C-alpha positions as CSV (number, residue, x, y, z in Angstrom):
1,M,-24.3,6.1,19.6
2,S,-27.3,5.8,21.8
3,G,-30.7,5.9,20.7
4,E,-31.5,9.1,22.8
5,H,-29.4,11.1,19.8
6,R,-30.9,9.8,16.8
7,R,-29.9,11.1,13.1
8,T,-32.1,12.9,11.0
9,G,-31.6,12.1,7.2
10,A,-30.0,9.2,5.9
11,P,-26.1,9.7,5.8
12,Q,-24.9,9.4,2.0
13,G,-22.6,6.4,1.4
14,P,-20.5,3.9,1.2
15,P,-18.8,3.9,2.9
16,W,-21.1,3.7,6.4
17,S,-19.4,3.9,9.7
18,L,-19.6,0.9,12.1
19,D,-21.7,3.3,14.4
20,L,-24.4,4.1,12.1
21,L,-24.7,0.2,10.8
22,A,-25.0,-0.8,14.2
23,D,-27.2,1.5,15.0
24,L,-29.3,0.7,12.1
25,H,-28.9,-3.1,13.2
26,A,-30.0,-2.4,17.0
27,G,-33.2,-0.1,15.5
28,V,-32.4,3.2,17.3
29,L,-32.4,5.3,14.3
30,D,-35.8,7.0,13.3
31,Q,-38.1,5.1,11.0
32,Q,-37.4,7.6,8.0
33,T,-33.7,7.5,8.3
34,A,-33.7,3.8,9.1
35,D,-35.9,3.2,5.7
36,Q,-33.6,5.3,3.7
37,L,-30.6,3.9,4.9
38,R,-31.4,0.1,4.6
39,V,-32.5,0.7,0.8
40,Q,-28.8,1.9,0.4
41,V,-27.1,-0.5,2.1
42,Q,-28.3,-2.9,-0.1
43,D,-26.1,-2.4,-3.0
44,D,-22.9,-2.1,-0.5
45,P,-21.4,-5.8,0.0
46,E,-19.1,-4.6,2.9
47,A,-22.4,-3.1,4.8
48,R,-24.3,-6.0,4.4
49,E,-21.2,-8.3,5.3
50,I,-21.1,-6.4,8.8
51,L,-24.8,-6.6,8.9
52,A,-24.6,-10.2,8.9
53,A,-22.0,-10.5,11.3
54,L,-23.9,-8.9,13.8
55,D,-26.9,-10.8,13.2
56,A,-24.8,-13.7,13.9
57,T,-23.5,-12.3,17.1
58,S,-26.7,-11.1,18.7
59,A,-27.8,-14.9,18.0
60,D,-25.1,-16.3,19.7
61,L,-25.4,-13.2,22.8
62,A,-29.2,-14.7,23.0
63,A,-28.1,-18.0,23.3
64,L,-26.1,-17.0,26.6
65,P,-27.4,-17.7,30.2
66,P,-28.1,-14.6,32.0
67,L,-25.3,-13.1,33.5
68,T,-25.5,-12.6,37.4
69,I,-23.2,-11.7,40.4
70,P,-22.2,-14.7,42.5
71,D,-23.7,-14.8,45.9
72,D,-20.3,-14.4,47.7
73,V,-19.0,-11.6,45.5
74,S,-22.6,-9.7,45.9
75,A,-22.3,-10.2,49.6
76,R,-18.8,-8.5,49.8
77,I,-19.5,-5.4,47.9
78,D,-22.7,-5.1,50.3
79,A,-20.5,-5.2,53.2
80,A,-17.9,-2.7,51.8
81,L,-20.8,-0.4,50.6
82,E,-22.5,-0.6,54.0
83,N,-19.0,0.1,55.6
84,E,-18.4,3.3,53.6
85,V,-21.7,4.7,54.5
86,R,-21.2,4.3,58.0
87,A,-17.6,5.6,57.8
88,W,-19.1,8.7,55.7
89,A,-22.0,9.0,57.9
90,Q,-19.6,9.1,61.2
91,Q,-17.2,11.5,59.5
92,Q,-20.3,13.9,58.7
93,A,-21.7,13.9,62.6
94,A,-17.8,14.5,63.7
95,A,-17.8,17.7,61.8
96,A,-20.8,18.9,62.6
97,P,-21.5,21.5,65.2
98,P,-22.3,19.7,68.9
99,A,-25.9,21.1,69.1
100,E,-26.4,19.1,65.7
101,P,-28.5,15.9,65.9
102,V,-26.3,13.4,65.0
103,A,-28.2,11.7,62.2
104,P,-28.4,7.6,62.8
105,P,-25.4,5.9,60.2
106,A,-27.9,5.0,57.7
107,E,-29.9,8.1,57.5
108,Q,-28.7,11.4,55.6
109,G,-31.2,14.2,55.2
110,G,-34.0,12.5,56.2
111,Q,-33.4,9.9,53.8
112,V,-33.1,6.2,54.6
113,I,-30.7,4.2,52.6
114,D,-32.2,0.9,52.0
115,F,-29.7,-1.3,51.3
116,A,-31.8,-4.2,49.9
117,A,-33.3,-2.0,47.8
118,A,-29.8,-0.5,46.6
119,K,-28.3,-4.1,46.0
120,Q,-31.2,-4.9,44.0
121,R,-30.7,-2.1,41.6
122,R,-27.0,-2.6,41.4
123,R,-28.1,-6.0,40.3
124,R,-29.7,-4.8,37.6
125,R,-27.0,-2.0,36.4
126,F,-24.3,-4.9,36.6
127,T,-26.7,-7.1,34.5
128,L,-27.2,-4.3,32.1
129,G,-24.1,-2.7,31.8
130,A,-22.0,-6.5,31.4
131,G,-24.7,-7.3,28.4
132,L,-24.1,-3.7,26.5
133,A,-20.5,-4.3,27.0
134,G,-20.5,-7.5,25.6
135,V,-22.5,-6.9,22.7
136,A,-20.3,-4.0,22.0
137,A,-17.1,-6.1,22.1
138,A,-18.6,-9.1,20.3
139,A,-19.6,-6.5,17.5
140,A,-16.1,-5.1,17.1
141,A,-14.8,-8.6,17.1
142,V,-17.1,-9.6,13.9
143,V,-16.1,-6.4,12.1
144,F,-12.4,-7.8,11.9
145,S,-13.9,-11.0,10.7
146,V,-13.6,-12.7,14.1
147,L,-17.1,-14.4,14.6
148,P,-17.5,-16.5,17.4
149,S,-18.1,-20.3,16.4
150,N,-21.5,-22.1,16.7
151,T,-20.7,-25.8,18.1
152,D,-22.5,-28.3,16.5
153,T,-22.7,-31.6,18.0
154,S,-25.0,-33.5,15.5
155,G,-21.8,-34.0,13.2
156,S,-23.7,-33.8,10.1
157,N,-21.5,-31.5,8.6
158,Q,-18.4,-30.4,10.9
159,A,-15.0,-29.6,9.2
160,Q,-13.0,-32.6,9.6
161,P,-9.2,-32.6,11.0
162,Q,-6.6,-31.0,8.0
163,P,-3.5,-31.8,7.6
164,A,-0.9,-29.1,7.0
165,A,-0.9,-28.2,3.5
166,T,2.6,-28.2,1.3
167,G,4.0,-24.5,0.0
168,G,2.2,-22.7,3.0
169,A,-1.1,-22.8,1.7
170,P,-4.0,-24.3,3.9
171,A,-5.3,-27.5,3.0
172,P,-9.0,-27.6,1.5
173,L,-11.9,-27.0,4.2
174,A,-13.2,-30.1,4.6
175,L,-17.0,-30.5,4.8
176,R,-19.9,-33.5,4.6
177,G,-22.9,-32.8,4.2
178,E,-25.8,-33.1,1.3
179,Q,-24.5,-29.3,0.5
180,V,-22.3,-26.8,1.9
181,T,-23.8,-25.5,5.6
182,L,-20.9,-23.2,7.5
183,N,-21.0,-22.0,11.1
184,G,-19.7,-18.5,12.2
185,E,-16.4,-19.2,12.4
186,Q,-16.0,-21.0,9.1
187,F,-18.1,-18.1,7.4
188,G,-15.9,-15.2,9.0
189,E,-12.6,-17.5,7.9
190,I,-13.9,-17.8,4.2
191,M,-14.6,-14.0,4.1
192,K,-11.2,-13.1,4.5
193,S,-9.7,-15.6,2.0
194,E,-9.4,-15.5,-1.7
195,Q,-8.1,-19.0,-2.3
196,Y,-8.8,-20.4,-5.5
197,S,-8.1,-24.0,-7.4
198,S,-5.8,-24.2,-9.8
199,T,-8.3,-23.7,-12.6
200,L,-9.9,-20.8,-11.4
201,T,-6.9,-18.7,-10.6
202,D,-7.5,-17.5,-14.1
203,P,-9.7,-14.5,-14.0
204,Q,-11.5,-15.2,-17.3
205,R,-12.2,-18.6,-16.4
206,L,-13.6,-18.0,-12.9
207,I,-15.8,-15.0,-15.0
208,G,-16.7,-17.9,-17.1
209,C,-17.8,-20.2,-14.4
210,L,-19.6,-17.5,-12.5
211,Q,-21.5,-16.5,-15.5
212,A,-22.5,-20.3,-16.3
213,N,-23.9,-20.3,-12.8
214,G,-26.1,-17.4,-13.1
215,V,-24.1,-14.7,-11.6
216,N,-23.4,-11.8,-14.3
217,S,-22.2,-8.8,-12.1
218,G,-19.9,-8.6,-9.1
219,K,-17.0,-10.9,-7.6
220,P,-17.1,-13.5,-4.9
221,L,-17.1,-12.0,-1.5
222,G,-14.6,-14.7,-0.1
223,A,-13.1,-17.9,-1.8
224,R,-11.8,-21.3,-0.3
225,E,-10.9,-24.6,-1.4
226,I,-13.0,-27.0,0.1
227,T,-13.6,-30.7,0.0
228,L,-17.2,-31.8,0.3
229,N,-18.0,-35.4,1.2
230,G,-14.2,-35.7,0.5
231,K,-14.4,-34.9,-3.0
232,P,-12.6,-31.4,-4.3
233,A,-14.7,-28.5,-4.9
234,Q,-14.6,-24.7,-5.1
235,L,-16.5,-22.7,-2.5
236,L,-17.5,-19.0,-3.8
237,V,-19.1,-16.9,-1.2
238,L,-21.5,-14.4,-3.3
239,Q,-24.2,-11.6,-2.8
240,G,-27.4,-13.3,-1.1
241,G,-29.7,-10.4,-2.6
242,A,-31.0,-9.3,0.9
243,I,-29.2,-7.8,3.9
244,G,-27.4,-10.3,5.6
245,K,-27.9,-13.1,3.4
246,F,-25.2,-14.7,1.5
247,R,-25.0,-17.6,-1.1
248,L,-22.8,-20.3,-0.9
249,L,-21.9,-21.4,-4.2
250,A,-19.5,-24.7,-4.6
251,V,-18.4,-25.7,-8.0
252,G,-16.2,-28.5,-9.5
253,P,-12.9,-27.9,-10.6
254,E,-14.1,-28.2,-14.4
255,C,-16.2,-25.1,-13.8
256,G,-15.7,-22.2,-16.7
257,P,-17.6,-20.8,-19.4
258,G,-20.7,-23.0,-20.5
259,N,-19.9,-25.5,-17.4
260,P,-21.5,-24.8,-14.2
261,A,-20.2,-28.0,-12.6
262,K,-22.3,-26.7,-9.5
263,V,-21.8,-28.9,-6.4
264,S,-23.5,-27.3,-4.2
265,D,-25.9,-23.8,-4.1
266,S,-27.2,-22.9,-0.4
267,T,-27.4,-20.0,1.6
268,F,-25.9,-18.4,5.0
269,G,-27.6,-15.8,7.0
270,G,-30.8,-14.1,5.9
């Protein structure tokens, strides 16, 4: 939905459509609708997840180099267009009565076709169209949690090579650093995961663990067994209190009622 067809009045939800959340993220809604909707989606974890994914995608797209047409491709397009215009002009001239003056090949109705200007306009349209298509494709991908990877060459918190786990379960995600930080690909995978350590598969123990860490409502949006600097831990993705912000809580295997066993407490997005 484009900004030329802006909605009036915030639709009621949840759930909200992807188009509506994308309009909110892109800033094309009228101010009153955007303000009302932004307040409503604060309490919807799914909507916040989509907006966070759109934030991450926008950041990745902004880092890409400008998209331009290669010179050889542009030259071939220009030549093809010029040939088409000349052929069309010749056909029009042949079909006209003999007494009518024949317009020059690059003229029609007194308007001269400026190939240089047309080329520049086509370049602008191609760049804009390709950019919007890329945003739409990326936005659709993140809805299904296929987030692009943010390659970090610093090596401070890279996932280490993981051997295949026995029994078909994925091996714990190996991380390093003073606290848990994730790139977009890792975050997307964890948001699709509900992998709990053996001690936290008991719902009552999980609730007690969350309460010991100050979480008194809601359930984890994603869960994954990890190792942090070689030590086993349970990573829980929780609501972060703002649109696009998430809490990354890592606890030790002994976490339970009255025992927070906190290993790391960081955030993603926001």
